[in-house]
GUTI-566140 format. One record per residue (C-alpha): residue number from 1; z, y, x. Coordinates in pm, 1 decimal, decimal comma. Each point is the difference from the previous one (the first is absolute). Example, Ala and Ser with C-alpha at 12.3 -4.5 7.8 and 13.67 -1.06 7.14 Angstrom:
BEGIN
lumtor:1&up:780,0&north:-450,0&east:1230,0
lumtor:2&up:-66,0&north:344,0&east:137,0
***
This chain:
BEGIN
lumtor:1&up:-2685,0&north:7783,5&east:4880,3
lumtor:2&up:-324,9&north:149,7&east:-111,8
lumtor:3&up:-79,2&north:58,4&east:-365,1
lumtor:4&up:-249,4&north:-287,1&east:-4,7
lumtor:5&up:271,1&north:-264,2&east:57,8
lumtor:6&up:272,6&north:165,7&east:-201,8
lumtor:7&up:-219,2&north:4,3&east:-308,6
lumtor:8&up:28,3&north:-377,0&east:-46,9
lumtor:9&up:376,9&north:16,1&east:-50,5
lumtor:10&up:6,9&north:-83,8&east:-371,0
lumtor:11&up:-243,0&north:-290,0&east:-2,3
lumtor:12&up:111,6&north:-217,8&east:290,5
lumtor:13&up:216,5&north:-223,0&east:-221,8
lumtor:14&up:-292,3&north:-217,0&east:-105,1
lumtor:15&up:28,4&north:108,3&east:-362,4
lumtor:16&up:-136,6&north:278,6&east:-214,5
lumtor:17&up:234,4&north:298,2&east:-14,7
lumtor:18&up:4,5&north:261,8&east:-274,2
lumtor:19&up:145,8&north:348,8&east:52,2
lumtor:20&up:78,5&north:265,4&east:-259,1
lumtor:21&up:-69,7&north:352,0&east:127,0
lumtor:22&up:167,1&north:264,3&east:-214,5
lumtor:23&up:-177,9&north:331,1&east:35,3
lumtor:24&up:-292,8&north:-222,3&east:86,2
lumtor:25&up:-272,0&north:252,9&east:-82,0
lumtor:26&up:120,3&north:245,1&east:265,0
lumtor:27&up:-119,9&north:100,2&east:344,8
lumtor:28&up:213,8&north:-236,8&east:210,1
lumtor:29&up:-32,3&north:-282,7&east:-252,9
lumtor:30&up:-377,2&north:-1,1&east:39,1
lumtor:31&up:38,7&north:-76,1&east:370,2
lumtor:32&up:232,3&north:-290,0&east:-81,1
lumtor:33&up:-262,1&north:-123,9&east:-245,3
lumtor:34&up:-264,1&north:16,3&east:272,9
lumtor:35&up:231,7&north:-177,9&east:245,0
lumtor:36&up:117,8&north:-283,2&east:-225,2
lumtor:37&up:-290,7&north:-80,8&east:-233,0
lumtor:38&up:-252,5&north:-126,2&east:258,3
lumtor:39&up:266,6&north:-238,5&east:128,4
lumtor:40&up:65,0&north:-170,9&east:-330,3
lumtor:41&up:314,3&north:180,9&east:-109,0
lumtor:42&up:-4,5&north:55,7&east:-376,0
lumtor:43&up:95,9&north:349,4&east:-115,3
lumtor:44&up:145,1&north:121,6&east:-325,9
lumtor:45&up:-8,9&north:379,2&east:-45,5
lumtor:46&up:241,8&north:198,5&east:-214,8
lumtor:47&up:-74,7&north:369,9&east:-35,6
lumtor:48&up:-20,3&north:280,4&east:-252,4
lumtor:49&up:-368,7&north:54,3&east:83,6
lumtor:50&up:-290,5&north:-231,8&east:71,5
lumtor:51&up:-113,7&north:-46,5&east:360,4
lumtor:52&up:-298,5&north:211,2&east:102,8
lumtor:53&up:-156,5&north:-285,2&east:196,5
lumtor:54&up:-124,0&north:-353,9&east:-55,9
lumtor:55&up:313,4&north:-217,5&east:-10,5
lumtor:56&up:-196,5&north:-323,8&east:7,4
lumtor:57&up:208,1&north:-288,9&east:-132,5
lumtor:58&up:326,5&north:193,3&east:-3,0
lumtor:59&up:172,1&north:39,5&east:-334,5
lumtor:60&up:69,4&north:349,2&east:-130,5
lumtor:61&up:286,4&north:76,4&east:-238,4
lumtor:62&up:30,6&north:352,6&east:-130,1
lumtor:63&up:365,6&north:85,4&east:-33,8
lumtor:64&up:305,7&north:183,6&east:124,6
lumtor:65&up:235,1&north:-139,5&east:264,2
lumtor:66&up:285,8&north:112,9&east:-226,8
lumtor:67&up:-120,2&north:-221,2&east:-285,6
lumtor:68&up:159,1&north:-347,5&east:27,8
lumtor:69&up:-262,8&north:-166,6&east:-220,8
lumtor:70&up:-289,7&north:143,4&east:201,2
lumtor:71&up:163,9&north:-97,8&east:329,2
lumtor:72&up:69,4&north:-356,8&east:-112,3
lumtor:73&up:-355,9&north:-43,3&east:-125,4
lumtor:74&up:-153,2&north:121,0&east:327,6
lumtor:75&up:244,4&north:-213,4&east:201,6
lumtor:76&up:-84,0&north:-331,2&east:-168,2
lumtor:77&up:-94,6&north:-265,6&east:255,6
lumtor:78&up:75,5&north:219,5&east:301,2
lumtor:79&up:175,5&north:-112,1&east:316,7
lumtor:80&up:85,3&north:344,1&east:138,5
lumtor:81&up:17,2&north:365,0&east:-104,9
lumtor:82&up:-116,9&north:303,5&east:196,4
lumtor:83&up:156,0&north:300,3&east:-172,5
lumtor:84&up:-213,2&north:308,0&east:72,7
lumtor:85&up:44,2&north:166,6&east:-340,4
lumtor:86&up:169,7&north:337,3&east:46,3
lumtor:87&up:46,8&north:354,1&east:-116,8
lumtor:88&up:-73,4&north:178,1&east:325,5
lumtor:89&up:-198,1&north:323,3&east:-28,8
lumtor:90&up:186,4&north:314,3&east:103,3
lumtor:91&up:-119,3&north:204,3&east:-296,2
lumtor:92&up:10,2&north:-44,6&east:-376,6
lumtor:93&up:259,7&north:-279,2&east:-32,5
lumtor:94&up:343,4&north:49,8&east:-154,2
lumtor:95&up:312,7&north:-100,6&east:192,2
lumtor:96&up:96,4&north:-276,6&east:-243,9
lumtor:97&up:-350,4&north:-147,8&east:-0,2
lumtor:98&up:25,1&north:-73,6&east:373,4
lumtor:99&up:314,6&north:-204,2&east:-61,1
lumtor:100&up:-135,1&north:-161,1&east:-315,3
lumtor:101&up:-307,6&north:-132,9&east:182,3
lumtor:102&up:134,5&north:-62,0&east:350,2
lumtor:103&up:348,9&north:-128,3&east:-81,5
lumtor:104&up:-10,3&north:-137,1&east:-355,0
lumtor:105&up:-352,4&north:-133,0&east:53,0
lumtor:106&up:131,6&north:-193,2&east:300,3
lumtor:107&up:273,6&north:-149,6&east:-218,7
lumtor:108&up:-259,9&north:-107,2&east:-257,9
lumtor:109&up:-202,5&north:-169,4&east:275,5
lumtor:110&up:304,8&north:-178,0&east:143,6
lumtor:111&up:111,4&north:-122,4&east:-342,8
lumtor:112&up:-349,5&north:-134,6&east:-70,4
lumtor:113&up:-8,3&north:-179,7&east:335,4
lumtor:114&up:326,0&north:-171,5&east:-87,5
lumtor:115&up:-131,5&north:-102,4&east:-341,5
lumtor:116&up:-312,7&north:-149,9&east:156,1
lumtor:117&up:173,2&north:-147,8&east:304,4
lumtor:118&up:-183,8&north:214,0&east:254,7
lumtor:119&up:190,8&north:35,5&east:326,1
lumtor:120&up:-223,7&north:214,8&east:222,4
lumtor:121&up:-39,8&north:378,3&east:-22,7
lumtor:122&up:-114,1&north:300,7&east:198,8
lumtor:123&up:102,3&north:352,5&east:-99,2
lumtor:124&up:-171,8&north:311,7&east:131,4
lumtor:125&up:260,2&north:270,8&east:51,3
lumtor:126&up:-43,3&north:315,9&east:212,7
lumtor:127&up:128,6&north:178,7&east:309,4
lumtor:128&up:104,9&north:275,0&east:-243,3
lumtor:129&up:325,5&north:-196,1&east:-36,3
lumtor:130&up:111,5&north:154,0&east:332,8
lumtor:131&up:-32,2&north:352,1&east:-139,9
lumtor:132&up:209,3&north:246,4&east:198,4
lumtor:133&up:168,9&north:-265,9&east:216,0
lumtor:134&up:-34,2&north:86,6&east:370,5
lumtor:135&up:-249,7&north:-170,3&east:230,5
lumtor:136&up:-60,6&north:-266,7&east:117,9
lumtor:137&up:-103,0&north:-163,3&east:-326,1
lumtor:138&up:37,0&north:-372,4&east:63,2
lumtor:139&up:51,6&north:-249,0&east:-281,4
lumtor:140&up:376,3&north:-2,8&east:53,2
lumtor:141&up:25,9&north:380,1&east:14,7
lumtor:142&up:185,5&north:188,2&east:-275,7
lumtor:143&up:-192,8&north:73,0&east:-318,6
lumtor:144&up:29,4&north:338,8&east:-167,9
lumtor:145&up:-294,5&north:51,2&east:-237,0
lumtor:146&up:-64,6&north:358,9&east:-104,7
lumtor:147&up:-262,0&north:-68,0&east:-268,3
lumtor:148&up:5,6&north:-203,3&east:-321,9
lumtor:149&up:-280,6&north:-210,0&east:146,9
lumtor:150&up:205,4&north:-95,8&east:305,4
lumtor:151&up:317,1&north:-44,5&east:-203,7
lumtor:152&up:-167,0&north:-219,1&east:-260,6
lumtor:153&up:-168,7&north:-217,1&east:262,0
lumtor:154&up:333,1&north:-54,0&east:174,1
lumtor:155&up:142,7&north:-99,2&east:-338,3
lumtor:156&up:-290,0&north:-243,9&east:-38,0
lumtor:157&up:81,2&north:-152,9&east:338,3
lumtor:158&up:355,6&north:-62,2&east:-119,7
lumtor:159&up:-131,4&north:-177,8&east:-309,3
lumtor:160&up:-201,5&north:-239,6&east:215,6
lumtor:161&up:289,7&north:-43,7&east:244,2
lumtor:162&up:224,3&north:-105,7&east:-288,6
lumtor:163&up:-267,8&north:-240,2&east:-122,4
lumtor:164&up:-43,3&north:-157,9&east:346,1
lumtor:165&up:376,0&north:-31,2&east:45,4
lumtor:166&up:11,8&north:-255,2&east:-282,6
lumtor:167&up:-145,0&north:-253,0&east:243,5
lumtor:168&up:-171,1&north:-320,5&east:-116,5
lumtor:169&up:-297,2&north:70,9&east:225,3
lumtor:170&up:-55,5&north:361,0&east:-105,8
lumtor:171&up:-159,6&north:218,5&east:268,2
lumtor:172&up:-103,2&north:363,9&east:-8,5
lumtor:173&up:-186,5&north:200,3&east:260,8
lumtor:174&up:35,2&north:378,7&east:-28,3
lumtor:175&up:-261,6&north:220,4&east:164,5
lumtor:176&up:77,5&north:367,5&east:58,4
lumtor:177&up:-336,3&north:165,2&east:71,4
lumtor:178&up:-53,2&north:349,0&east:124,1
lumtor:179&up:-302,1&north:199,0&east:-127,7
lumtor:180&up:-269,9&north:-265,3&east:-43,2
lumtor:181&up:-366,7&north:94,1&east:17,2
lumtor:182&up:-344,2&north:-148,9&east:34,3
lumtor:183&up:-342,9&north:-5,6&east:-164,4
lumtor:184&up:18,4&north:34,7&east:-379,8
lumtor:185&up:332,8&north:185,4&east:13,9
lumtor:186&up:14,5&north:347,7&east:-155,6
lumtor:187&up:341,9&north:129,2&east:101,3
lumtor:188&up:120,5&north:211,2&east:293,8
lumtor:189&up:-241,9&north:-120,6&east:267,6
lumtor:190&up:-292,1&north:41,9&east:-238,1
lumtor:191&up:96,1&north:362,1&east:-63,8
lumtor:192&up:33,2&north:69,8&east:371,8
lumtor:193&up:-338,9&north:-154,2&east:77,0
lumtor:194&up:-156,5&north:193,9&east:-287,4
lumtor:195&up:137,4&north:329,2&east:131,3
lumtor:196&up:-129,4&north:-68,1&east:350,1
lumtor:197&up:-339,0&north:-118,5&east:-129,0
lumtor:198&up:-40,1&north:313,6&east:-211,9
lumtor:199&up:99,2&north:234,5&east:283,4
lumtor:200&up:311,2&north:125,2&east:-182,1
lumtor:201&up:251,2&north:-145,0&east:245,2
lumtor:202&up:182,2&north:188,1&east:273,5
lumtor:203&up:262,7&north:-127,5&east:237,1
lumtor:204&up:331,7&north:171,6&east:-73,9
lumtor:205&up:248,9&north:41,3&east:282,3
lumtor:206&up:13,8&north:-238,8&east:296,5
lumtor:207&up:-22,9&north:-314,5&east:-217,0
lumtor:208&up:241,6&north:-198,1&east:216,7
lumtor:209&up:181,6&north:-153,2&east:-297,9
lumtor:210&up:-46,6&north:-376,6&east:-29,2
lumtor:211&up:-143,8&north:-140,0&east:-324,8
lumtor:212&up:46,5&north:-377,6&east:-12,6
lumtor:213&up:-289,0&north:-176,7&east:-172,9
lumtor:214&up:-98,7&north:-344,2&east:-125,8
lumtor:215&up:-360,2&north:-118,9&east:-11,7
lumtor:216&up:-55,9&north:-212,4&east:-308,5
lumtor:217&up:-171,4&north:-303,2&east:157,2
lumtor:218&up:281,8&north:-24,9&east:253,5
lumtor:219&up:285,8&north:19,3&east:-248,9
lumtor:220&up:-162,1&north:-258,4&east:-226,7
lumtor:221&up:-46,6&north:-237,0&east:295,7
lumtor:222&up:359,3&north:63,0&east:113,1
lumtor:223&up:132,6&north:-76,8&east:-347,8
lumtor:224&up:-185,8&north:-331,1&east:-15,0
lumtor:225&up:126,9&north:-90,5&east:345,8
lumtor:226&up:363,7&north:87,2&east:-73,5
lumtor:227&up:-1,3&north:-155,8&east:-346,3
lumtor:228&up:-84,7&north:-348,1&east:122,8
lumtor:229&up:131,2&north:-15,4&east:354,9
lumtor:230&up:237,9&north:-288,7&east:79,0
lumtor:231&up:372,5&north:70,7&east:-1,2
lumtor:232&up:-7,9&north:299,2&east:-234,5
lumtor:233&up:337,3&north:104,1&east:-139,2
lumtor:234&up:70,4&north:3,5&east:-375,5
lumtor:235&up:-11,3&north:381,2&east:-0,8
lumtor:236&up:-160,5&north:206,5&east:274,5
lumtor:237&up:-108,4&north:362,2&east:30,7
lumtor:238&up:-279,5&north:121,0&east:229,1
lumtor:239&up:-132,7&north:349,2&east:61,5
lumtor:240&up:-374,4&north:12,6&east:49,6
lumtor:241&up:-142,3&north:269,1&east:226,9
lumtor:242&up:-303,8&north:-18,2&east:226,2
lumtor:243&up:97,4&north:85,6&east:355,7
lumtor:244&up:-29,9&north:203,8&east:209,2
lumtor:245&up:65,8&north:296,9&east:-228,0
lumtor:246&up:-228,1&north:302,1&east:-9,3
lumtor:247&up:92,4&north:365,7&east:-34,9
lumtor:248&up:-147,3&north:210,3&east:-280,5
lumtor:249&up:-230,5&north:163,5&east:254,3
lumtor:250&up:-118,4&north:-337,1&east:132,2
lumtor:251&up:-70,0&north:-121,6&east:-352,8
lumtor:252&up:-218,7&north:304,4&east:-64,4
lumtor:253&up:-180,5&north:-44,8&east:330,2
lumtor:254&up:-63,9&north:-367,7&east:-79,0
lumtor:255&up:-158,6&north:94,0&east:-332,4
lumtor:256&up:-222,7&north:257,9&east:170,1
lumtor:257&up:-108,7&north:-266,9&east:249,6
lumtor:258&up:-76,7&north:-241,0&east:-286,6
lumtor:259&up:-226,5&north:266,5&east:-149,7
lumtor:260&up:-154,0&north:65,9&east:342,8
lumtor:261&up:121,2&north:360,1&east:-10,0
lumtor:262&up:197,9&north:219,0&east:236,1
lumtor:263&up:336,3&north:129,5&east:-124,5
lumtor:264&up:59,5&north:377,5&east:-3,9
lumtor:265&up:132,0&north:136,3&east:325,2
lumtor:266&up:278,3&north:202,5&east:-161,8
lumtor:267&up:304,9&north:-51,7&east:-221,7
lumtor:268&up:130,9&north:219,9&east:-281,7
lumtor:269&up:362,2&north:113,1&east:54,8
lumtor:270&up:242,5&north:-172,9&east:-234,4
lumtor:271&up:132,9&north:328,1&east:-141,3
lumtor:272&up:-350,9&north:111,2&east:-93,9
lumtor:273&up:-85,1&north:-332,9&east:-164,3
lumtor:274&up:320,9&north:9,7&east:-203,2
lumtor:275&up:-80,2&north:354,0&east:-112,6
lumtor:276&up:-344,1&north:-116,3&east:-111,8
lumtor:277&up:154,5&north:-284,8&east:-198,0
lumtor:278&up:222,2&north:223,7&east:-212,8
lumtor:279&up:-267,9&north:90,6&east:-259,2
lumtor:280&up:-62,4&north:-372,9&east:-56,3
lumtor:281&up:373,5&north:-53,2&east:-53,8
lumtor:282&up:-6,3&north:263,8&east:-272,8
lumtor:283&up:-297,2&north:-162,7&east:-175,5
lumtor:284&up:169,6&north:-342,2&east:16,6
lumtor:285&up:320,4&north:145,6&east:-146,1
lumtor:286&up:-185,9&north:175,0&east:-283,1
lumtor:287&up:-246,7&north:-273,9&east:-92,5
lumtor:288&up:162,0&north:-324,9&east:111,2
lumtor:289&up:-324,3&north:-100,5&east:172,8
lumtor:290&up:5,1&north:-219,7&east:310,2
lumtor:291&up:-195,0&north:218,5&east:245,2
lumtor:292&up:-110,5&north:-127,3&east:342,7
lumtor:293&up:161,9&north:296,8&east:177,6
lumtor:294&up:361,2&north:116,4&east:-14,5
lumtor:295&up:267,1&north:106,4&east:247,3
lumtor:296&up:167,8&north:-338,8&east:-52,3
lumtor:297&up:-319,9&north:-186,9&east:90,0
lumtor:298&up:-57,1&north:219,6&east:306,8
lumtor:299&up:352,6&north:-69,5&east:125,8
lumtor:300&up:-29,0&north:-370,3&east:-79,5
lumtor:301&up:-320,8&north:-43,4&east:198,0
lumtor:302&up:45,6&north:233,8&east:295,3
lumtor:303&up:373,1&north:30,4&east:68,2
lumtor:304&up:189,8&north:-284,5&east:-168,0
lumtor:305&up:36,4&north:-314,7&east:207,8
lumtor:306&up:-15,6&north:-334,7&east:-181,6
lumtor:307&up:58,5&north:-257,2&east:272,7
lumtor:308&up:101,7&north:-359,1&east:-68,5
lumtor:309&up:42,8&north:-304,2&east:220,1
lumtor:310&up:-171,8&north:-339,2&east:-16,2
lumtor:311&up:169,3&north:-196,0&east:277,9
lumtor:312&up:106,2&north:-276,1&east:-240,0
lumtor:313&up:-349,3&north:-90,7&east:-119,3
lumtor:314&up:-118,5&north:-7,1&east:362,6
lumtor:315&up:292,4&north:-224,5&east:95,5
lumtor:316&up:-101,5&north:-236,1&east:-281,8
lumtor:317&up:-326,8&north:-56,7&east:184,6
lumtor:318&up:-244,2&north:210,2&east:-197,9
lumtor:319&up:-265,8&north:195,4&east:187,6
lumtor:320&up:-228,1&north:231,2&east:-196,6
lumtor:321&up:-370,1&north:-71,5&east:44,0
lumtor:322&up:-117,6&north:357,0&east:-64,7
lumtor:323&up:127,3&north:291,4&east:215,0
lumtor:324&up:121,5&north:299,6&east:-197,4
lumtor:325&up:-274,5&north:230,4&east:128,1
lumtor:326&up:-262,0&north:-257,7&east:-99,8
lumtor:327&up:151,3&north:-16,8&east:-348,7
lumtor:328&up:-27,0&north:377,9&east:-35,2
lumtor:329&up:-359,8&north:-20,3&east:122,7
lumtor:330&up:-83,8&north:-266,4&east:-258,8
lumtor:331&up:139,4&north:208,0&east:-282,8
lumtor:332&up:-169,6&north:314,5&east:128,6
lumtor:333&up:-337,2&north:-171,8&east:14,2
lumtor:334&up:53,1&north:-147,2&east:-348,8
lumtor:335&up:73,5&north:351,2&east:-126,0
lumtor:336&up:-317,4&north:143,0&east:154,3
lumtor:337&up:-205,9&north:-292,9&east:-129,5
lumtor:338&up:127,0&north:-22,7&east:-358,8
lumtor:339&up:356,9&north:114,4&east:-52,8
lumtor:340&up:-92,1&north:367,2&east:-16,6
lumtor:341&up:-208,8&north:-67,2&east:-310,0
lumtor:342&up:272,1&north:-182,0&east:-193,3
lumtor:343&up:258,8&north:158,7&east:-226,8
lumtor:344&up:235,8&north:-270,8&east:-122,9
lumtor:345&up:317,1&north:82,0&east:-187,0
lumtor:346&up:370,4&north:-68,7&east:30,0
lumtor:347&up:138,2&north:-216,8&east:-276,1
lumtor:348&up:358,0&north:117,4&east:-43,1
lumtor:349&up:223,6&north:-254,9&east:-176,5
lumtor:350&up:128,5&north:105,9&east:-341,2
lumtor:351&up:366,2&north:87,9&east:-41,3
lumtor:352&up:48,9&north:-301,3&east:-225,7
lumtor:353&up:-167,9&north:-337,0&east:-45,9
lumtor:354&up:-293,2&north:37,2&east:-236,9
lumtor:355&up:-42,6&north:370,5&east:64,9
lumtor:356&up:-330,8&north:160,8&east:90,4
lumtor:357&up:-112,4&north:9,0&east:362,1
lumtor:358&up:-45,5&north:345,3&east:150,9
lumtor:359&up:-323,1&north:31,9&east:198,9
lumtor:360&up:-35,5&north:280,7&east:256,2
lumtor:361&up:-261,0&north:79,7&east:260,9
lumtor:362&up:99,6&north:-164,5&east:328,0
lumtor:363&up:-204,7&north:241,6&east:204,6
lumtor:364&up:206,9&north:294,6&east:-114,4
lumtor:365&up:307,4&north:-86,3&east:202,7
lumtor:366&up:83,2&north:-50,7&east:365,8
***
């Protein structure tokens, strides 16, 4: 199905539906807002920060997903919950904070749904739950997370699985996205586009390692389709990856094409690139700053393979409307048009409820 037909999934019952989106001021949440609102779906937003766009008739509730009172208030009158709230950045978050937000926050949400008799949920997890488990990474493959982010998201999945297992009409859809990108996103793909745009990018090594990606409009459409399709099980897990996969070299070449530029005709040897990254490692160790270059980032982009499978979502009948290369082109053109002039910040969740948010420059990391 194309995105245009999938988008109607939540309003075909002949009644007005209201959805709580936790983490509703974030990048992916904005695309859900743009998908649902024109079709009459009411939205309630719970987030630590206010949205940076016009939310129209949606209700905004400033609060923490770990705060039961804030969650209950935002959930009043809702028919379903889309739980996007997460501690997810790979820099500047303590181990216990990941679990406090991603696991305990999930428990707070589930308890509030029970109190308010809400029986429909969707939880955004991550392919990081597979960690060091060997390929292929299908939904039924072993999980072996190697980061507190992956471990805490897997713990969050278990919270929702326990909630759904209580029956009485409870259903939960779990989405495990890979790296998700698109216009208005300022994470890894943004940094790569910025480096290529500024002329500071060089291909390192052969670039044959696969980097599975998810284009934001596609994953949002897939979620809507899966969430409301007939015959859904009480608890189901789906990876989301746009296929076919691209290698790191192909991703770079696609960005160059989006900028109407020719890629360099040479590649820097891996050993030389790693040697050049060592001074940045020293600065990071001494200052604690999140620099865009390090030996770890070089290895992650140019030699580490992050390949995941999406056979299950295809078997469910979903067909992405936007090819992966087109998605990269759209983000590249957005960057050249306006993204390059923006410097938003990360809002890192506080260690405890009620603590101060930590704001850092998004453009400083990769």
